[in-house]
N, C-alpha and C positions, 0 to 999 in steps of 0.2 A: 504494499500500499504506500510505502514511503516514496517510491519512485514517482508515483502518480501525483503526490503532493508536491514533490520537488519540480516536476514538470510544470505544474500550475504556477508555482512561485517563480520559476525561472522565466515564465512568459512575461513577467513584469518588465524584463529588459530585452526580451528576445525579438520584438517586432521592430517598429520603426522608432528611431530616435531623431531628433532630440531638439528641443529648444535650448538655448545655451545658458550656461550656469553663471553663478555669482563670480567665481575667480576668473579674472582675465586681465590683460595688461592695459594700462592707460594708453590713450592714443599717442602721446609723445614718446613713449618707450616701446611701442610695438615693434616686434622684429621684422615686420613687413609681411606681405601676403603669403609668400612661400614659407616663411619661418613659422607663422602662426598655424597655417594649414597643416603643415607636416607635424607640428607639435601636437595638435588636436587629434590627428589621425593616429599617431603613435600612442597618445594617452588613452584613446578609446580601446585600442587593441590590448594595451597593458592592463587597463582597468576593467574590462568586461568581466572576467572571472571574479574580481573582487566585488564589484557591484552586484553581480548575480548572487554571490554568497551573502551579501548584506540583505538583499531582498528576501531570501529564504530564511535567514536568521531572524529577521524582524517578524515574519509571520509565525515561525515555529517557537521562538523563545522570548519575544518582547511583547507582541500585541496580544495581551491576555483576552481581549474581547473578540479577537478574530476567530474565524472558523477553523483556521489551520493551527492554532496554538497547541503545542505539545506539553511543554513543561518549562519552567524558568531555568536560567543558567545553573549548571552544576547539579541538576536533578535528572534522573533517568526516566524516560517514558517508554513503556513496553507496549508494542502492538501485538496482540494475541488474537489473530483472526486469519481466516483463510479467504482469499479473494475468489469470488465467483462471478458469473455473468451479471449478478445484481449490483456489483460494484462498478458504478459508472462515473464517479467523480473526476478521475484523472486517468489518462491512457496508459496502456502497457503494464498492467499490474504484474508483480512478481509473486508467483504462488509457491516458490521454492523455500524462501528464507524469510520468515517474519522478522521484523526490525525492532530493535531498541535504539532509542535516540538520546544523545547527551550533548548539549551545548556547553562548552567550557568557558569560564571567565578566569584567566590565569594571571590577572593583574596583581592581586595581592600575594598569591602564593601558588605553587603547583597543586595539581590535583592528582590523587592516586586512584587508579582504576583497578578493580579487582574482578577476577572471573573465577567461577567454580570449576571443579573437575568436570569435564564433559565426556560422556561415555565414548569409548573408541567406536569409530564407524559413523559418528554424527559430526559433520562438518560445522564449524563455527568460525567466525572472523570478527575482529574488532578493528575497524579502520579509523584512524585519526587523521582528519583532513583540516588543515588550517585555513585562515581567511584568504590566503593567496591560492587556495584550492590545491596545494601540494598534499600528497599523501605522505605524511611525515612519520608514520609508524603503523605497524600491524601487530596485533596479538591474535592468537588462534591456531587452528589446526596446522596450517602451512608454516606460520611464522614462529610459533613458540610451542606447538604441541597441544595435547588434550588436557594437561595438568592444570591444577588451580595455581593462582599466583597473583601478584600485584605489580603494576607498572606505574611509574611516575610520569606525568605529562607536565612539562615545564614550558613557560613562556620565554620570550626574549630576555636575555640578560640574567637569568637565574644561574647562580654559581655554586649552589650548595652541593654537598657530598651526597652520593647515593645512599639513602637510608637503609638500615638493616630491615630485611623483610621485603625489600623491593628488588625485583628481578632485573629491571632495566629502566632506562630513562628515555623518553621520547621527547624531542625538542621541537616545539612549534616556532615558526617564524613570526607568528602573530600572537597577540594577547587573548584573542577570542578564537575558538576552534570548535569543530564539530566531530563527534564520535558516533559512528554507526556500527551497531552490533547486528550481525546476521547469524541466525541459528537455523540449521537445516530442519525442514519439516518433511517427514516421510510420507504422510498422507493426512487427510483431514482429522482422522481419529487420533493422530499423534500430537494434536495441539496441546493437551494437558502436559505432556512431557516437555514440550518446548517452553511452555509457561513456567514450569518448575526450574528450568535452567535459567530463564530470564530473571526469575526472583533471586538467583545467585549472583547476578551482575550488580556491582556496587561502585560508587564513586564518592570520595570524601576529600576534603582539603588535607594537605600534608600535615598541618598542625593537628588535626583530629586523628590522623593516622598514627602520629607520634605521641598523642596524648599530651600535647603542649598547648600553651595559650595561643590563641589565634592572633595573627598580626592585625594592625588596623585595617578596617574595610577600605576598599578603593573608593575614590570619589564617585558619586552618582553621575550617570550619563544622561544627557538630554538627547534621546534617540530621535533622529528625523523620521517622521512617519513615512513608510514606504507603501505607496499604492502604484498601480499601473501608470496612471497619468503622471504622478509626481516623478517616478523614475524615468519615464520617457522624456520629460521636459527639463529635468535637472540632473542628468547623468553625472556630470562632472562635479556637482555639489556632493553627491553621494560618494564618489571616488575620493574627493578631498577629505571628507569626513572619515571614511574608513581607513585612510592611510595613517591616521594617528595611532592605530592599534598595530601597525606593522613596522617592525624594525627594518631600516634600510639594509639591503643585502649587497654584498660586493658587486654582483652582476647587474644590480639596478642603477649603478652610478650614472650611466649615460642617460637612461630613460628618465630618471628623477630630475636630472639637470634640465632635460628637454621640457618636462612638464612644468618645472618651476618658471620657465619663460612665459607661461600663460597662467601663472598663479596657482597651480595645483600642487598641493603638498608643502606649501611654504608656511602655512599657518597665518598668512596675512592676505585677506581678501583684497582684490584690486578692482578699481572701477573699470567699466567696460563700455566701449563705444559701439555704435552700430556696425562699424567696420570690423571690430573685434568679433562681434556676434556672428557675422556672416562668414568670416574666415573659420571660426571654430565649428560652426554648424557644418560647413562644407567638409572640413577635415574629419569630423565625426561620422558623417555619412559615408565618406570614402573608407574609413576604418571598418564600419559596419559592412559595407559591400565586400571588402576583402575577406572578412571573417566568414560571411555567408558563402562566398565562393570556396573557401577552404573547407567548410563543412560539406558542401556538395561534392567535393572531390576526395573527401577523406575515405580511407580504407582501401583495402586490396580486394579485387574481385576474385572469387573462388567458386567456380561451378554454379554461378547464379547467386551465391551468397556474397556478402561483403563483411570483411573483418578489419577492424581498426586497432592499431597499436596505441596503447595509453601509457606514456612514460611514467606519469605519476609523481615522481619525486622532483625536488628542487634541482638536484644534481643532474637528473636525466633531462630536464627541460633546458638547463644551462642557459637561461636568458632568451630562449626562443619564445617571445611573447605571443606570436601569431599561433604557434602550435598549442600553447596553453589556452588561448582564447578559443580555438577551434574545438579542442577537447571539452571545454566547459560548455560551449554552446551546443555541441552534439549530445552531451550527457554529463551535466555537472555532477561532481562527486563520483565519477566513474572509478571503479577499482583499477589499480595498476594491473597491467596485462598478466603479470605472474600470479596474481590472486584470482582473477577471473577474466574470461574472454567471451565475447558475445557476437558470434556470427548472426546476421539477420538477412532476411530476404523478402521480396515481393515477387520474385521471378522463378521460373523453372530453369532447368539446366540449359535451355536454348535461349534464354533471355526474354521469353514471353511472360506476360503478367499472369500470375496465379489467380484463377477464378474458378470457384467450385459450383457456380450456378448451373453449369453444363458439363464441367470436366471433373475427372477423378485423377488423383496423383499418387505416386508412391515415393518414399524416401527409403533407400536400402543401404544399410551398413554391411559391407562385406564381412565375412567371417574373420574375426580378429582385428576388425577395423572400427570398433566402436569409438566414440570420441575419447581420446587419450587424457584421462584425468586421474589425479590422486584422490579427489573427493567424489564428486558426482556430476552428471550432466543432465540436461533437460532440453526438450523441444516443446515450446509453448505456441499455441494457436491463438490468433487474434483476428477479429474482423478487419479486413483491409481498409475499410472506410473510417472506422472509429478507433481502431487499435484497442478494442475492448474484448474481453473473454466472451465465448460463444455459448448461449444457452443450447443445451443438447440433452438428449434422453438419458445419457449415462453419467451426466455431471462430470465429464472428463475435460480438463482444460490443457493438460500437458501429458507427455510421456517422459519418464525420467528413470534413472538408475534403479531406485527401489521397486519399480514395476517390472523389471526384466524377468524375474522368475515366473511371472504369470503370462508372459508373452510367448507366442509361438515362433520358433526358428524355422528357416527354410531347410531343405534337405542338405544343402551345402554348408549350413551353419550360419548363413547370413541372416540379418534381421530386417524385415520390411515393415515400415509404418505406412498405414493406408490413410490417405488424406482425402476425405470426401464428406459431403453433407449427409448422405444416407447411410443407415446402418448396413455394413457389409455382410451381415449374417453371423451366426454363432461361431463359425469356424474362424473368422478373422476379427471378431469383435475385440479381443484382447489387444490387437495391434491397431486398433482404429483410433485416429486422432480426429474427432469431429470438427468439421469446417463450416464456415458460414455459407449461406446461399448467395455467393457473390465473391468479390475480391478477398484475397487472403494476405495476412502479414504474419511472418513467423520469426521467432527469436530462439536461437540455440544458446544455452548458457553452459559454459565449461568452467566449473569451479576448481581452483588449484590445478590448472592444466599441467600435464607432464612436460618435462623438459628433455627427457631422453627420447631418442627416436623410437617409433614414429611419433612426432609431436606437431602440434599446430604452431609451435614457437621455434624460432623467431617468426613472427607474422610475415608471411610471404616467402619464407625460406624453409619452413618446416616440411617434414616428409608426409604429414597428414593434412588433408583438406576435407572440409565437409562435402559429402557426396551431393550431387545435383538432384533436384526434385524432378521426377519424370512423369509426364502426362500418360495416362493409361489409354491405350487404344488410339 
């Protein structure tokens, strides 16, 4: 359900921008048409993930009266539900891993995140994503194993020693950060077991963990209200505000200097002339155009599927602000590729649009060629128009690893998934992925993909590719 909420919140900054902001240069000191234009374009590309994050954070952790509010800072919110066709609020729901959500305020002191022992065979992950949308750390099956433990998450500038009882330190480049807990769900009846694990997740200030007096509370923040219209018309205001929570990084020196020329990140608002507004507006539109083009071209084509590599970390992006913006626009808070990979498609193996109103399709994994994962994989069906789950007579929305024992194999050991709107009959029903009466959108999720051959990784160079979807007849 979280992904649908995020898509809704991300839309605040995803369409057209922007009327221009408060920070800008006075007419007498403007750098000229080209200078202001280029600075605004660069600022938009650099700032898009940061502003997207602020919009989501405002809805989830600040706006208590809003419909998307989850919990205040430093408190965990557990989502214990299974998405079905009745869930229509936001598109492309994930039915594999219910979420727990924790927004962190690290200004006063670090926070300690603790996880319980999770039984072997059940995948879980804890993703810490900072305000720059860097994945700064992971806890869980891939990163740290199934055992219980505590990890410290520290903001910029914290210099303390690793406390006794803490297994590791995760360092955020910003004072405000997001933590996403994903816990594998085997089937709808398994939800109570997931909820029991979620109750074992906890977060507490370092002082409470050490049973010491708490430091002084940080100053209260006057949060700018974030709505669709406000973000569209004051993008650079939100960027300027959010930068106060982000420590300047070495690779940011050039872009921060460029933004300072138009008053962003300086802490000193500047008056703005009409000429300034026009230049900044044009630069922002050009930045948005280039990001949109990058999203459209993202990913590598594989037998009708597309697969996108997500660098994730600050070191992997290495100052590539366009790549960071494209990843955020395509799917903010995406897992780093090593944690999960997401092939998606609207096409069959020939490039034709999937449409089950008159067609039937099959997806066949050759013997020994199931998606190569250390955790589990799934293939989820969505309506191609709405990207929502499909109402169907067997209440099946995906096929995943836990279902394999009930599925029928072909004589040669291969596995065929039957993609169609009509029940294929008792003999094939276990392998049926019900489809809409119309266009189709499908997402394959590979959690903890294997790195040894055959593997999907590195994306575009691995020995395994998702097989193409074939039209029957």
